[in-house]
N, C-alpha and C positions, 0 to 999 in steps of 0.2 A: 729162342733163335737157333739156327743151324750152326753147329760148331765149325770153326775154321782151324787152320793150321796153327794159329796163335792162341788157341784155347788153353786155359789152365784147368787142371783136374785135381781132385781131392778124392779120398777114399775112406770108407769105414770098413775095417778089417776085423773079422772074427770067424767063429765056426760054431753054429750056423749064423747066417746073416739075413735069412728070409724075413725075419720079424722086425728088423731094425727100422727106426723112424727117421733117421737123419737124412737119407736121400730125398724123401718127400719134402722135409723142411727146407733144406738147402736149395734143392733144385727148383722149388717153387719161387724162392727169392731170386735166384739167378734168372729164371724166366721172366719174372715181373720187372726186373731191372734191365732186361735185355743184355745180360752179362754173358760173355763168351767163356763159360765155365760149366763144369759138371762135377757132381760128387757121386761116385759109383760104389756099390757094395761089393766086397771081395771076400769070398769064402775060401779061406786059406788054411791048409793043414799046418800043424805046428812045425814040421820039418821045413816048410817053405818060408817061415817068418824071417830068418836071417837074410836070405837072398832077396826077399821083398824089400827089406829095409835098405839094403845096398842099392837096389834098383831105385828106390826113393831118393837116396843120397845123390845118385848120378843122373837123375832125370830132371832137367831144369824147369819143365812146366808141370811137374808133380809137386804140389805146394803144401800138402798137409795130409795127415792120417789121423782118423779117429779110431781108437782101439776099443773093441767090445769083448764080451765073453768069448773064449776063456783066457785071453792073453794079457790082461791088465797087469798082472804080476810078472809074467814071463818076459815081457819086453824090456823091463827095467835094466837088466844086465846087458842088453844089446845096444843101449844108447850111449852117446858120448857124455851126456849131461842130463840131470833131472832137477826139477825144482825142489825147494825145501819141503813142501808138503808131500811130494812124491818120495823123497828120501825117508821122511817119517813113516809113510804108509806103505812103502815098497810097492807102489802101484802107479800106473800111468794110463790115461785114456786119450791124450792128445799129443801128437808128435809133429814137430815142425823143424825147419832148418834155420839155424842162426850162426853166422860166421862159419859156414861149412860144417857145422856140428849138428848131429841129430839130438834134439832137445825134447824131453818129455815133461809133461805136467799132468795135473788132475783137476778136472772141472765138474765131475759128477756131484760132489758134495754141494757146491754152490748152486748147481743147477737144480738140485732137489730142494734146497732151502728157498730159492727164488720161487719155485712152483708152489711150495707150501704157503709162503707169504702172500702169493697172489690169491689164495683162498681166504685171506684175512684171518689166518690162524696165528695165534700168538705162539711163539716158540720159547721165549725166555721163561725159565722156571718150570717147564713141563717135564713130565716123566716119559721116557721114550723106550720102546723096544725095537731093536734092529735085528732082524733075522738074516743071517748070512754075513760072514766077515771076510769075504773076498775083496777085490779091488773096489767095487762100488760101495759095498757095505762099510768099508774102512773110511772112504771119503765122506760118506754121508754122516757117519758117526762123528767124525772130526768136525765137519761143518756145523752140525747141530750143537756140539760142545762149544765151538767158537761163538755160537749165537745164544748161549746162555741157558741151555737146558739144565735142570737140576740133577737129573738121574738118567743114565743109559744102561739098559740091560741088553747084553749081547747074547744072541741065541745061535747055536750051531749044532749040527749033527754030531753025535758022539765021535765019529771018525775024524771030524774036523775041529774038535773042541780046542785044540792047541792054537788054531787061528784066533779064536775068541780070546784066549788067555793072552796071546801076544798083543792083540789090539787093546785089550784092557790095560795092559802094562804101559803101552804107548800113551793112551789117554790119561792114565793116572799121572804119568810123568809130566805131561804138558798142561793138564788141567787138574791140579791137585785138589781142588774143592769139589770136583764132580764125583758123585757117587756112581760106582760101576758095579754091575752085577753080571754074572756069567751063568747061562742056562743051557742045558743040553736039549731042552724041548720047551714048549710054551707053557711051562708050569708056573705062570705068573698070573696073579689075579686081576691086575688092571694096569693100563698104561694110557697116557693121554694121546700119544702119537705112536702108531704102529708103522713100521717100514719093512717091506719085504725086499731084501737085496739078494735073494736066492734065485735059482733057475725055476723053482717050483711055481707052476702056473703057465709055463710055456706049452705044456701038453694038457689035453683035456682030461686025462686020467690022473694027473698029479694030485696028491693030497693037499688039503688046505693047510697053509702055513700057520694061520691063526684060527682059533676056534670062533664060532659065531658069538659065544658069550663074551670073549675078549673084544671082538669087533664092536659089539653093542655098547660096551663101556668106554670106548675110545672117542676122542673128539675128531680125529682124522686118521685115515689109513692111506698109506702111500705104497706104491708097487713100482719097481724098476722095470718090470716086464712090459715089453711092447708086442704088438701083433700086427700082421699085414693089414688086417681090416680095421685097425684102430679100435677094436672092441675092448670092453673092460675085462679085466681078469676076474677070476672067481671071487677073490677077496674084496675087490673093489665093487663088484656087483652086490655082494652081501652088504658092504658098507652103504652103498646107495639105497638099498632096500630098507636099511635100518635108519636112514636119515643122518648118516655119519659122513662127514666130508671125505672126498676121495681124490687122490692125486695119482695120475697114471704115469707110466714110463714115457709116454709121448709128451706129456706136460713137462716132465723132467728134461727130456731131450730138447724141447723148445727153450726151456729156461737157461740151459747152458750153451745154446747155439750161438748167441751173441758173444759170449766169452771166447768160444772157439774161433769165430770169425776174426776177432781182434788178434788172436794168437797166429792165425794163418795170414794175417795182413789183407783180408778181404775188404774191399771198399766198393761202395755202390755210387 
């Protein structure tokens, strides 16, 4: 429908945002429901984030913000309140207003778990390798731990290895029976589920996060990366070619979209 003056709007905010899937997912639903609403992508520099959040606070028909790379950790200290999971993980991907307060929480992890389960993949008891320990990687590792994996190996670049150590400590504290490993590179021989939660794969010349050998031994490979064309990333293409189950960033976004709609109070 054509938007009117009573339209409600939502945003996904990051830098860059050309690759994000949420506008397509939400706006198609709005269109099909003839809803007077729109979700827009906003490419915002870090210096503009505080003023954007104040604009959100003071704009009555601005109803919700989805946060994507690279701001999931940065925005935590700019909010009035965050959920328990966001406190534990120091990361937020969904911001809404409750009683005049800016409130943040994290839905990435459950979104990925839902997408994995839709492939009929068993999670409980599996060994998992998560590459990337930023906001999305933290949330996914936490959700997989909640769903009963037996082992999680956290992989980070040498310059970011402290993020992996910190996440490992958080997981050990909250899931004492979970075996945690820390790796600076993919020097692990086998994992049942591989998850790429890094930026690697957004550009054509990016190196492979996981080796072909590691992919071949996996039951499922998941990637948080999305693309404007909804094409598969390199590692998911390799997984498909090897007969390994693949979960894309678009499927993860779709998996968490219903959670986000409830937080935003979107009704059809």
